[in-house]
C-alpha positions in Angstrom: 93.6 201.1 75.7 97.4 201.1 75.9 99.8 198.3 75.1 101.2 196.5 78.2 104.9 196.2 78.6 104.8 194.0 81.7 102.1 191.5 81.1 101.1 187.9 81.2 102.5 185.7 78.4 99.6 184.7 76.2 99.5 183.2 72.7 97.6 186.3 71.5 100.4 188.6 72.5 100.3 191.5 75.0 96.9 192.1 76.4 95.9 195.8 76.3 95.2 197.6 79.6 91.7 199.0 80.0 91.5 202.7 80.5 88.5 202.4 82.8 86.4 199.7 84.4 84.1 199.6 81.3 87.0 197.8 79.6 86.5 194.7 81.8 84.4 193.1 79.1 83.9 189.3 78.6 86.2 189.5 75.5 89.0 191.2 77.4 88.7 188.9 80.4 88.8 185.9 78.1 92.2 187.0 76.9 93.5 188.0 80.3 92.4 184.8 82.0 92.8 182.5 79.1 89.3 181.2 80.0 86.0 181.5 78.1 84.2 184.4 80.0 80.7 185.0 78.6 79.4 187.4 81.2 80.7 189.8 83.9 79.2 191.8 86.7 81.3 194.6 88.1 80.9 196.2 91.6 83.0 199.1 92.8 84.5 198.3 96.2 86.9 199.9 98.6 86.0 203.6 97.9 88.0 205.7 100.3 90.3 202.7 101.0 92.0 202.0 97.7 93.1 205.6 97.4 95.8 205.0 94.8 93.9 202.5 92.8 90.3 201.7 91.8 89.0 198.4 93.1 86.3 196.3 91.4 84.9 192.9 92.3 84.1 191.1 89.1 81.7 188.2 89.2 82.2 186.0 86.1 80.3 183.4 84.1 82.0 181.0 81.7 81.1 179.1 78.5 82.3 175.8 77.4 85.9 175.0 78.4 88.0 175.2 81.5 86.6 178.0 83.8 88.6 180.5 85.8 87.7 182.0 89.2 84.0 182.6 90.0 85.0 186.1 91.1 88.1 188.2 91.4 89.3 191.7 92.4 90.4 194.0 89.6 92.9 196.6 90.8 93.0 199.4 88.2 95.0 202.6 88.0 93.3 205.7 89.5 91.3 208.0 87.2 92.0 211.2 89.1 95.0 213.1 87.4 96.4 214.3 90.8 96.4 210.7 92.1 98.0 209.4 88.9 100.7 212.1 89.3 101.5 210.9 92.9 101.6 207.2 91.7 104.0 208.1 88.9 106.2 210.0 91.2 106.5 207.1 93.7 106.4 204.3 91.1 103.7 202.5 93.0 102.0 200.7 90.1 105.2 199.2 88.6 106.5 198.3 92.1 103.4 196.2 92.9 103.4 194.4 89.6 107.1 193.6 90.0 106.5 192.4 93.6 103.9 189.9 92.5 106.0 188.8 89.6 109.5 188.7 91.2 109.1 188.3 94.9 105.7 186.9 96.1 106.4 183.3 95.1 109.7 183.4 97.0 108.2 183.8 100.4 106.2 181.8 102.9 104.0 184.7 103.7 100.7 184.4 101.8 99.7 187.0 99.3 96.7 187.0 96.9 97.0 184.8 93.8 97.5 187.0 90.7 95.6 185.9 87.6 97.0 188.7 85.3 99.0 191.8 85.7 100.2 194.5 83.3 101.9 197.9 83.6 102.7 200.4 80.8 105.5 202.8 81.8 104.7 205.1 78.9 101.1 205.9 80.0 101.4 204.8 83.7 98.3 202.5 83.2 98.2 199.4 85.3 95.8 196.5 86.0 96.1 193.5 88.4 93.5 190.8 88.6 93.7 189.3 92.1 92.2 186.5 94.1 88.9 187.5 95.8 89.6 186.9 99.5 86.0 187.1 100.7 84.9 186.4 103.3 88.3 187.4 104.8 88.3 190.6 106.7 90.8 193.0 108.2 90.9 193.9 111.9 89.4 197.3 112.9 92.3 199.6 113.7 90.2 201.7 116.0 89.1 198.7 118.0 92.6 197.3 117.7 94.1 194.1 116.5 93.9 191.0 118.8 96.9 189.2 120.3 96.3 186.2 118.1 96.0 188.2 114.9 99.1 190.2 115.9 101.2 187.1 116.6 100.3 185.7 113.2 101.1 189.0 111.5 104.5 189.1 113.2 105.3 185.5 112.2 104.3 186.1 108.7 106.3 189.3 108.1 109.3 187.7 109.8 109.3 185.0 107.1 109.4 187.7 104.4 112.2 189.6 106.2 114.3 186.4 106.8 113.9 185.2 103.2 115.3 188.5 101.8 117.7 189.4 104.6 120.9 190.8 103.1 120.0 188.9 99.9 122.3 189.5 96.9 119.3 190.2 94.7 118.4 193.3 96.7 120.8 195.3 94.5 119.0 194.0 91.4 115.6 195.2 92.8 116.9 198.5 94.2 115.7 200.6 91.2 112.1 199.5 91.7 112.2 198.8 95.5 114.6 201.4 96.8 116.0 201.9 100.3 113.9 204.0 102.7 116.4 206.8 102.6 116.5 206.9 98.8 114.2 208.7 96.3 111.3 208.7 96.1 110.9 207.7 99.8 113.5 210.3 100.9 111.0 213.0 100.0 109.1 212.1 103.2 111.4 214.4 105.2 110.2 217.6 103.4 106.6 216.4 103.3 106.8 215.8 107.1 108.0 219.3 107.7 105.4 220.8 105.4 102.6 218.9 107.2 103.9 219.6 110.7 102.2 222.9 111.6 98.7 221.6 111.3 99.7 218.3 112.9 101.1 220.2 115.9 97.9 222.1 116.3 95.9 218.9 116.2 98.2 217.1 118.7 98.1 220.1 121.1 94.3 220.2 120.9 94.2 216.5 121.9 96.5 217.2 124.8 99.5 215.3 123.5 102.1 217.9 124.4 104.8 215.2 124.6 104.1 214.3 121.0 104.2 217.9 120.0 107.7 218.2 121.5 109.0 215.0 119.9 107.5 215.9 116.5 109.3 219.2 116.5 112.6 217.5 117.3 111.9 214.8 114.7 111.6 217.5 112.0 115.4 218.1 112.4 116.3 214.5 112.8 114.3 212.7 110.3 117.1 212.3 107.7 119.3 210.7 110.3 116.5 208.4 111.3 115.9 207.3 107.7 119.6 206.7 107.3 119.7 204.4 110.3 116.7 202.5 109.1 118.4 202.2 105.6 121.8 201.0 106.8 122.6 197.3 106.1 121.7 194.6 107.0 118.5 195.3 105.0 115.6 193.3 103.8 112.4 193.8 101.8 109.7 195.5 103.9 106.0 195.8 103.1 106.2 199.5 103.9 102.5 199.9 104.8 102.1 197.1 107.3 98.8 198.1 109.0 95.6 196.4 109.8 93.8 197.4 106.5 96.3 195.3 104.6 96.0 192.2 106.8 93.2 189.9 105.7 92.2 187.0 108.0 90.0 184.1 107.0 88.8 181.2 109.1 89.5 177.8 107.5 88.9 174.3 108.8 92.7 174.2 109.4 92.5 177.4 111.4 92.9 181.2 110.8 94.7 182.2 107.6 96.5 185.5 107.0 96.9 187.1 103.6 98.8 190.4 103.2 97.7 192.7 100.5 98.7 196.1 98.9 102.4 195.9 98.0 102.7 199.3 96.4 105.3 200.8 98.7 107.7 197.8 99.2 111.1 199.1 100.2 114.5 198.0 101.5 114.9 198.7 105.2 115.7 197.2 108.6 113.2 194.4 109.2 111.6 195.9 112.4 110.4 198.8 110.3 107.2 196.9 109.5 106.8 195.7 113.1 107.2 199.2 114.5 104.6 200.7 112.2 102.1 198.0 113.1 102.7 198.2 116.9 102.8 202.0 117.0 99.3 202.4 115.6 97.2 199.3 115.5 97.9 197.7 118.9 95.9 198.9 122.0 98.3 200.2 124.6 97.5 197.7 127.3 98.0 194.8 124.9 101.3 196.2 123.7 102.6 196.8 127.2 101.8 193.3 128.3 103.2 191.5 125.3 105.7 193.9 123.6 108.9 192.3 124.8 107.7 188.7 124.2 106.5 189.6 120.7 109.7 191.3 119.8 111.7 188.3 121.0 109.4 186.1 119.0 110.1 188.1 115.9 113.8 188.1 116.5 113.8 184.4 117.3 111.9 183.6 114.1 114.5 185.5 112.1 117.3 183.4 113.7 115.4 180.2 113.2 115.0 181.0 109.5 118.7 181.6 109.1 119.5 185.2 109.9 122.9 185.5 111.6 124.9 188.3 113.1 121.8 190.4 114.2 121.5 190.5 117.9 118.4 191.2 120.0 119.7 194.5 121.3 120.2 195.7 117.7 116.8 194.5 116.8 115.2 196.3 119.7 116.9 199.6 118.8 115.7 199.2 115.2 112.2 198.6 116.6 112.3 201.7 118.7 113.4 203.8 115.7 110.6 202.3 113.6 107.9 203.0 116.2 109.2 206.6 116.3 109.2 206.8 112.5 105.5 205.8 112.5 104.8 209.3 113.9 105.8 210.5 110.4 102.9 208.4 109.0 100.5 210.0 111.5 101.6 213.6 110.6 101.4 213.0 106.9 98.3 210.9 107.0 96.4 213.6 109.0 97.1 216.1 106.2 95.3 213.7 103.7 92.4 212.8 106.0 88.8 214.1 105.5 88.3 216.5 108.4 84.5 215.9 108.3 84.9 212.1 108.7 84.0 210.8 112.1 85.8 207.6 111.2 89.0 209.5 110.4 88.7 211.4 113.7 88.4 208.2 115.7 91.3 206.6 113.8 93.7 209.4 114.2 92.6 209.9 117.8 93.3 206.4 119.0 96.5 206.3 116.9 97.8 209.4 118.6 97.0 208.0 122.0 98.9 204.8 121.3 101.8 206.6 119.9 102.0 209.0 122.9 102.1 206.0 125.2 104.7 204.2 123.1 106.9 207.3 123.0 106.9 207.4 126.8 107.2 203.7 127.4 110.1 203.2 124.9 111.9 206.4 125.8 111.8 207.4 122.1 112.5 211.1 122.8 116.1 210.2 123.5 116.4 209.1 119.9 115.9 212.7 118.7 117.4 214.6 121.7 119.8 217.4 120.8 
């Protein structure tokens, strides 16, 4: 185990970070939770989903004294060296720990309760003990998010954006949560161009010749697009605002949204999150019928929460840029997808169809025209 540099403050001093899931012992959990854990049952979950981290559901039993949660989700650094290298390059572990420590409590948007978190910059080891949200579930991106879920997601992310809109503390957080056009996120341009040949072949095979043309043009315009998305006024954006990271749970008071996975938080124009969600997760008919109303709702919520000097026309342009930028996610994501997976084929197939329709409907080719 390694010594934690960012960790919960406990009387016993810094709590060491387990190297592997076998380190989630009753003794370790007793220290981390400050509760008398006498037994623990660990179940690996999210394989193939938690790509950058290993996820375990821990079911706990307690001895005499105040108990902690009956179960929790342990998010541990990945074991694969190549994944750890990517995580170190992009700073994802420290960023998520810092988000929960410095940002989560400042916003109305619900995030999982954190019982303990620690990150060691020397080794790159990281652990976060999170609220178990079961029986909450994410919408199926292939089937598409519903209008009710989409509306709640937009209201929720708008509250985050409004709270941090042009906030003076953005400069303080910039080293950990940089602008979209700054390292390490700026590397996306070269990655996009490297992944493009195979993506063009896949898009052509699916008959999306318009997306092939736009993707080629985007290859030479991506730095300019990133610059526009990163020009003030800025706010904190989730950065990976898709259905897998939206957890909905039915309560007596109604449906409750919790947003998870804050490893790629960035500073950008607020509609960045909205464009990514709308470009891939929303069925085309639903988007076409509700897009303008939802975008006006998002903008109106910003204004109601105190954002000034940001007109609807500017918001709409930022939204169009962000939907276009979601094509970058498609191209780079396809390169990482398992070609033998029927689920991946269905996901990237419906995503491409929705993007192709959005590119036409929103006249996005004009944003990358020579």
